[in-house]
C-alpha positions in Angstrom: -149.1 94.5 163.6 -152.5 93.8 165.3 -155.6 92.3 162.9 -159.0 93.1 163.3 -162.1 93.1 161.4 -162.4 96.6 159.9 -165.6 98.9 159.8 -164.1 102.5 159.0 -166.9 103.8 156.2 -168.5 101.3 155.2 -172.2 100.2 156.6 -173.3 96.1 156.5 -176.2 96.3 154.3 -179.0 93.7 155.3 -180.3 91.8 153.0 -182.6 93.4 150.3 -186.3 93.0 151.0 -188.5 90.7 149.6 -190.0 92.8 147.5 -186.4 92.5 145.6 -186.9 89.3 144.4 -187.1 88.3 140.7 -190.7 88.3 139.2 -189.9 88.4 135.4 -189.3 85.8 132.6 -186.3 84.4 131.5 -185.7 85.7 127.4 -187.2 82.4 126.3 -190.5 82.5 127.9 -191.4 86.4 127.5 -194.4 88.0 127.6 -196.1 88.9 124.5 -194.3 91.8 122.9 -194.9 95.4 123.6 -194.2 98.4 121.9 -190.3 99.1 121.8 -189.0 100.9 124.8 -186.3 103.9 124.0 -183.6 101.7 124.2 -180.6 104.9 124.9 -182.8 105.8 127.9 -182.7 102.0 129.5 -179.4 100.9 128.5 -178.2 104.2 130.8 -180.3 103.1 133.8 -179.0 99.5 133.6 -175.5 100.4 133.9 -176.1 103.0 136.8 -178.3 100.1 138.6 -175.5 97.4 137.8 -173.3 99.6 139.1 -174.9 100.4 142.4 -175.7 96.8 143.2 -171.7 95.9 142.4 -170.8 99.2 145.0 -173.1 96.9 147.7 -176.0 98.8 147.6 -179.5 97.8 147.3 -181.2 98.5 144.4 -185.1 98.4 144.0 -186.7 97.8 140.9 -184.6 95.0 139.3 -187.7 93.4 137.9 -188.9 96.3 135.8 -185.9 97.0 134.7 -185.0 93.5 133.5 -188.2 93.8 131.8 -187.7 97.1 130.2 -184.5 95.5 128.7 -186.5 92.7 127.0 -188.4 94.9 125.4 -186.0 96.6 123.5 -186.1 96.5 119.7 -184.8 93.2 118.5 -184.4 94.6 114.6 -181.5 97.0 116.3 -178.9 94.1 116.8 -176.6 95.8 118.7 -179.0 97.4 121.4 -180.5 94.6 122.0 -177.7 92.7 122.5 -176.3 95.0 124.7 -180.1 94.9 126.7 -179.4 91.1 126.9 -176.0 91.9 128.6 -177.0 94.1 131.0 -180.2 91.7 132.2 -178.2 89.2 132.9 -175.5 91.3 134.7 -178.5 93.2 136.8 -180.2 89.0 137.3 -176.4 87.7 138.6 -175.6 90.6 140.4 -178.7 90.6 142.6 -178.4 86.5 142.6 -174.9 87.2 144.3 -176.3 89.5 147.2 -179.7 87.6 147.7 -178.2 83.9 146.9 -180.9 83.4 144.6 -180.4 80.2 142.6 -183.5 81.5 140.0 -182.3 84.8 139.3 -178.7 82.9 138.5 -180.5 80.8 136.1 -182.6 83.8 134.7 -179.0 85.8 134.2 -177.7 82.7 132.2 -180.5 82.5 130.1 -179.9 86.4 129.4 -176.1 86.1 128.9 -176.4 83.2 126.3 -179.3 85.6 124.7 -176.6 88.1 124.2 -174.0 85.8 122.9 -173.5 86.5 118.9 -173.2 84.2 116.1 -170.1 85.4 114.6 -168.8 87.7 117.1 -167.5 90.5 114.0 -170.0 93.4 114.8 -169.2 93.3 118.7 -167.1 95.9 120.1 -164.4 95.3 122.5 -165.3 96.3 125.3 -168.7 94.5 125.1 -166.9 91.1 124.1 -164.2 90.9 126.7 -167.8 92.4 129.4 -169.5 89.5 128.2 -167.1 86.7 128.5 -166.4 87.6 132.0 -170.3 87.2 133.3 -170.3 83.8 131.0 -167.4 82.5 132.8 -169.3 83.5 136.0 -172.7 81.6 135.2 -170.0 78.4 134.0 -170.6 79.3 130.0 -166.9 79.3 129.8 -167.4 77.6 126.3 -169.6 80.5 125.5 -166.7 82.7 126.8 -164.1 81.5 124.6 -166.5 81.7 121.9 -167.4 85.1 122.4 -164.1 86.0 122.7 -161.8 84.1 119.6 -163.7 86.4 116.7 -161.7 89.2 118.7 -158.3 88.3 119.9 -156.3 89.8 117.4 -158.7 93.2 116.7 -159.0 94.0 120.1 -155.5 92.7 121.4 -157.3 90.3 123.8 -154.7 87.4 125.0 -155.3 84.1 126.0 -156.1 84.2 129.4 -153.0 82.7 131.7 -153.9 79.6 134.4 -154.0 80.9 137.5 -151.0 81.5 139.3 -152.7 81.1 142.6 -153.1 78.1 144.3 -156.8 76.6 144.2 -159.5 77.6 146.3 -159.6 75.0 149.7 -162.7 73.4 151.1 -161.6 74.1 154.6 -162.1 78.2 155.3 -159.2 80.1 157.2 -158.6 83.4 157.9 -157.3 85.4 154.7 -155.3 88.2 155.3 -155.3 91.4 153.3 -152.8 94.7 153.8 -154.2 97.5 152.1 -151.7 100.4 151.8 -153.3 104.3 150.9 -150.9 105.7 148.9 -148.9 109.2 149.7 -150.4 110.8 153.0 -149.7 113.7 155.4 -146.6 115.7 153.8 -147.4 114.1 151.0 -150.2 114.5 149.0 -149.6 113.0 145.4 -150.6 114.3 142.4 -152.8 116.9 142.7 -155.7 117.5 139.8 -156.6 120.4 137.8 -159.3 121.6 140.5 -156.9 120.7 143.5 -158.4 117.0 144.5 -155.3 115.2 146.7 -154.1 111.5 145.6 -153.6 111.3 149.1 -157.7 111.9 149.8 -158.7 109.3 147.4 -156.0 106.2 148.2 -157.2 106.9 151.4 -160.7 106.1 150.8 -160.9 104.1 148.4 -158.5 101.5 151.1 -161.0 102.7 153.9 -164.0 101.5 151.6 -162.0 98.5 150.3 -161.5 97.3 153.5 -164.6 97.0 154.6 -166.1 95.1 151.4 -163.6 92.4 152.6 -164.0 92.3 155.9 -167.6 93.0 156.2 -168.5 90.9 152.8 -165.8 88.5 152.6 -164.9 87.4 156.0 -161.1 88.7 155.9 -158.9 90.2 158.5 -157.4 93.6 156.9 -154.9 95.8 158.0 -154.2 99.4 157.0 -150.7 100.9 156.2 -152.1 103.9 157.5 -156.1 105.0 158.4 -155.3 108.6 158.4 -154.0 111.8 156.6 -150.8 110.6 157.9 -147.4 110.4 156.3 -145.6 106.9 156.8 -142.1 106.6 155.6 -142.0 103.5 153.0 -139.7 101.6 154.5 -142.5 101.8 157.5 -145.3 100.6 155.1 -143.1 97.5 154.0 -141.9 96.2 157.2 -145.7 96.6 158.7 -146.5 94.4 155.9 -143.7 92.0 156.5 -144.5 92.1 160.2 -147.7 89.9 158.9 -148.8 86.7 157.2 -150.9 88.7 154.8 -151.9 86.9 151.7 -151.5 89.8 149.7 -150.6 93.6 149.5 -152.5 96.4 148.0 -151.4 99.6 147.3 -153.9 102.0 145.9 -152.6 105.1 143.8 -153.9 107.4 141.0 -152.1 107.7 138.2 -150.9 110.9 136.7 -148.7 112.8 133.4 -148.0 116.2 132.3 -150.0 115.1 129.2 -153.6 116.2 130.9 -155.4 113.7 128.2 -153.8 110.9 129.6 -156.4 108.7 131.2 -157.4 105.0 132.0 -156.5 102.3 134.4 -153.4 100.3 135.1 -152.4 97.7 137.3 -148.7 96.9 138.2 -147.6 93.6 139.4 -144.3 93.1 141.2 -142.0 90.3 139.1 -138.2 89.3 139.7 -137.5 89.4 136.2 -134.2 90.1 134.4 -136.0 91.1 131.0 -137.4 94.0 133.1 -135.0 94.8 135.9 -132.5 95.7 132.7 -135.0 98.6 131.6 -133.9 100.6 135.1 -130.9 101.9 135.7 -129.2 101.6 139.5 -130.7 104.9 140.6 -134.0 103.6 142.7 -137.1 104.1 140.8 -135.5 105.8 137.3 -136.6 104.5 134.0 -134.8 104.1 131.0 -136.2 105.7 127.9 -138.4 103.2 125.8 -140.1 101.7 128.8 -143.6 101.0 128.7 -144.1 103.7 131.4 -142.5 106.0 130.6 -144.3 109.1 129.7 -146.4 108.5 133.3 -144.9 109.3 136.4 -143.7 105.6 137.2 -140.9 107.0 139.4 -143.4 107.9 141.9 -145.3 104.4 141.7 -141.6 102.6 142.2 -140.9 104.4 145.2 -144.0 103.4 146.7 -143.1 99.0 146.3 -140.3 96.6 146.8 -138.7 93.9 144.6 -141.2 91.0 145.8 -139.9 87.1 145.3 -143.9 85.9 144.7 -144.1 87.8 141.0 -145.8 85.5 139.3 -148.6 85.1 142.1 -148.5 89.0 142.3 -149.4 88.9 138.6 -152.5 86.6 138.7 -153.4 88.3 141.0 -153.1 92.5 139.0 -154.5 90.5 135.8 -157.5 89.5 138.2 -158.1 93.6 139.8 -157.5 94.7 136.1 -159.8 92.8 134.4 -162.5 93.2 137.3 -162.5 97.3 137.4 -162.3 97.4 132.8 -165.6 95.3 133.5 -167.3 96.9 136.3 -166.3 100.8 135.4 -167.1 100.2 131.7 -170.9 99.6 132.4 -170.7 103.6 134.0 -167.9 104.8 130.9 -167.8 102.5 128.4 -164.7 104.1 126.9 -162.5 103.8 129.5 -159.1 102.9 128.4 -157.2 99.7 129.6 -153.4 100.7 130.1 -153.2 97.5 131.1 -151.0 95.0 133.8 -147.6 95.8 134.0 -145.1 93.3 135.3 -141.8 95.6 137.2 -138.8 95.1 139.5 -139.0 97.9 141.7 -135.5 98.9 143.8 -136.9 99.7 147.5 -135.2 99.5 150.8 -137.1 96.7 152.1 -139.3 93.4 150.3 -142.4 92.9 150.9 -142.7 88.9 151.7 -145.8 88.2 149.9 -147.6 88.8 146.7 -148.1 92.3 146.2 -149.5 94.5 143.7 -150.3 98.3 142.9 -153.8 99.5 141.5 -153.7 102.8 139.7 -157.5 103.8 139.8 -157.6 106.5 137.2 -156.0 109.4 135.9 -156.8 112.3 138.5 -154.2 115.0 136.5 -157.3 114.4 133.5 -160.0 116.7 133.9 -162.7 113.8 133.3 -161.1 111.4 135.7 -160.7 113.6 138.3 -164.3 114.5 138.8 -165.0 110.9 138.5 -162.3 110.1 141.7 -164.1 112.9 143.6 -167.4 110.8 143.5 -168.5 108.7 146.2 -170.7 106.3 143.7 -167.1 106.1 141.3 -165.2 105.2 144.3 -167.3 102.2 145.8 -167.4 100.7 142.2 -163.9 100.9 142.3 -163.2 99.1 145.7 -166.0 96.7 145.0 -164.3 95.7 141.7 -160.8 95.2 143.7 -162.5 93.6 146.9 -164.2 91.0 144.8 -161.2 90.0 142.5 -159.4 89.7 145.9 -162.1 87.0 147.1 -162.0 85.6 144.2 -158.4 84.0 143.7 -157.0 84.2 147.5 -157.6 81.0 148.6 -159.3 79.2 151.5 -162.1 81.2 151.6 -164.3 78.1 152.0 
């Protein structure tokens, strides 16, 4: 497989204009109070703006939006905290795009202002989002303090040490193989209004390739770049013919229960505990498996047993966290279906860490509509790309 910098569907965005630079004050240096703004509207606008920035679009009016967020009624503690969180997220995302230290400092101030005292009245979604943002600005202690009071209530486990080697100072070529599930004569799952999984996976794979190549400098290879059926053995052999750091397979989930919804990620793990849940027949699950209610046989047929289970689990966890953090800004109630280690029985093994991402349930009418959206696909691709960049070593 020949490596190339992939430019398929994306556009290389120029840096934001100077009018996008920050001009507002941090929460501790605010202007004299003005009448409180209608918080519901500004929170919705802010979530959309953060998603736009994370998907790579230049977002105008960030400073005005941050100013409006700072005016949300302090007496309404829950909305005020959400406003401070979103203001910090907006400034942090713009800082990452423009490398603006002042924006980053202001973002830190807002995120600290969003940190709850006791934590008992914080929702699970908000606590995990705030903790992730605090970690990004170097406030690890505060992040753990936010998560501490909600761990048992929200089922948040202590974060495991990353199995991925620490990033090295010297830059090197980082390589990723992206596998768009299904294709050609195999459309995969089909949504209630006819959206094909193979169409979604190819489009998201292309967007992900663009992000990794253009924004983060990866060398990227796609197992398919058109609506073509590629046998599983050929996908694996393509990947094994490279010296890639990671293999990422993109899929949509599906279930006979049309109410099933959420995001999940599978990691390859060579584990007797997991293997015991599988019959000798390739991809068939015995009763009681964690994924038994889903069409997991379709998933298992698409990936092979990896000898890099520990690294795979680290990558999968990072991708799942990034997806939930970003998607919940637009859809706060999105379900976390978790990270599931699994041993896969197929003919050819992948000789690198490998993960499979289930973007959403295409069988769910609401999630099928999201999967049709360019904006939603951008958010998904951007989230996965950022997680990969942060965890694949050697970027410099």
